[in-house]
SEVEXMI-406863 format. One line per field, with one value per residue (C-alpha): residue number from 1; residue in three letters; x, y, z. Coordinates in nm, 3 decimals, always signed. Example, Ala and Ser with C-alpha at 12.3 -4.5 7.8 and 13.67 -1.06 7.14 Angstrom:
<sites>
pos <- (1	2)
code <- (ala	ser)
px <- (+1.230	+1.367)
py <- (-0.450	-0.106)
pz <- (+0.780	+0.714)
</sites>
This chain:
<sites>
pos <- (1	2	3	4	5	6	7	8	9	10	11	12	13	14	15	16	17	18	19	20	21	22	23	24	25	26	27	28	29	30	31	32	33	34	35	36	37	38	39	40	41	42	43	44	45	46	47	48	49	50	51	52	53	54	55	56	57	58	59	60	61	62	63	64	65	66	67	68	69	70	71	72	73	74	75	76	77	78	79	80	81	82)
code <- (met	pro	ser	gln	asn	ile	cys	gln	arg	ile	ser	cys	pro	gln	thr	thr	gly	arg	phe	ala	glu	asp	ile	ile	leu	ser	leu	ser	asn	pro	his	ile	ser	ile	pro	asn	leu	leu	lys	glu	leu	glu	gln	leu	tyr	gln	ile	ser	trp	tyr	lys	ile	ser	ala	ser	lys	thr	gln	ala	leu	pro	ile	asn	ile	pro	thr	ser	glu	ile	gln	leu	met	lys	glu	asn	leu	asn	gly	gly	ser	thr	leu)
px <- (+0.000	+0.148	+0.060	+0.263	+0.564	+0.544	+0.528	+0.829	+1.031	+0.937	+0.952	+0.590	+0.373	+0.184	-0.145	-0.337	-0.702	-0.852	-1.201	-1.291	-1.025	-0.931	-0.630	-0.567	-0.210	-0.089	+0.266	+0.529	+0.835	+0.647	+0.949	+1.105	+0.805	+0.599	+0.867	+0.939	+0.567	+0.531	+0.817	+0.654	+0.316	+0.481	+0.632	+0.293	+0.139	+0.407	+0.325	-0.048	-0.180	-0.356	-0.365	-0.342	-0.581	-0.373	-0.677	-0.847	-0.537	-0.521	-0.300	-0.416	-0.117	-0.159	+0.086	+0.312	+0.433	+0.311	+0.669	+0.734	+0.410	+0.514	+0.857	+0.701	+0.466	+0.761	+0.956	+0.661	+0.623	+0.249	+0.179	-0.073	-0.288	-0.155)
py <- (+0.000	+0.343	+0.508	+0.249	+0.306	+0.681	+0.631	+0.404	+0.665	+0.961	+0.776	+0.818	+0.568	+0.315	+0.488	+0.597	+0.630	+0.677	+0.807	+0.832	+1.067	+1.190	+1.065	+1.103	+1.060	+1.047	+1.186	+1.209	+1.437	+1.689	+1.913	+1.619	+1.426	+1.715	+1.841	+1.481	+1.412	+1.719	+1.595	+1.252	+1.406	+1.613	+1.296	+1.124	+1.413	+1.387	+1.022	+1.003	+1.355	+1.346	+1.708	+1.817	+2.101	+2.318	+2.526	+2.211	+2.062	+2.083	+1.969	+1.914	+1.980	+1.782	+1.841	+2.059	+2.385	+2.706	+2.813	+2.491	+2.533	+2.887	+2.766	+2.493	+2.747	+2.970	+2.676	+2.565	+2.916	+2.927	+2.581	+2.370	+2.508	+2.423)
pz <- (+0.000	-0.095	+0.238	+0.428	+0.202	+0.260	+0.637	+0.631	+0.441	+0.662	+0.996	+1.103	+1.290	+1.080	+1.158	+0.852	+0.771	+0.427	+0.361	-0.008	-0.139	+0.211	+0.407	+0.779	+0.901	+1.258	+1.266	+1.535	+1.525	+1.309	+1.252	+1.065	+0.934	+0.790	+0.546	+0.443	+0.399	+0.177	-0.043	-0.071	-0.157	-0.430	-0.575	-0.554	-0.746	-1.016	-1.089	-1.012	-1.074	-0.737	-0.630	-0.267	-0.187	+0.048	+0.141	+0.274	+0.439	+0.817	+1.100	+1.456	+1.680	+2.001	+2.287	+2.074	+2.232	+2.066	+1.996	+1.801	+1.604	+1.508	+1.398	+1.183	+1.021	+0.935	+0.793	+0.580	+0.431	+0.489	+0.348	+0.536	+0.815	+1.162)
</sites>
């Protein structure tokens, strides 16, 4: 399954959920896994033409300090909503 391969490459837990065209990922170490996930999603788009709707993409930061969330937002250059 492609989602398992992506998780193995970006070091995230093997927790995924798929609903129609939606995907839910549970990530740890977001400062590492989010940039890697974005690279993998870009590669997926290049071969499959599945397009990620950034305006509908969200992250639910649980137990992440506000300062770390702000740093991730700055590093992502306003990409996904955190």
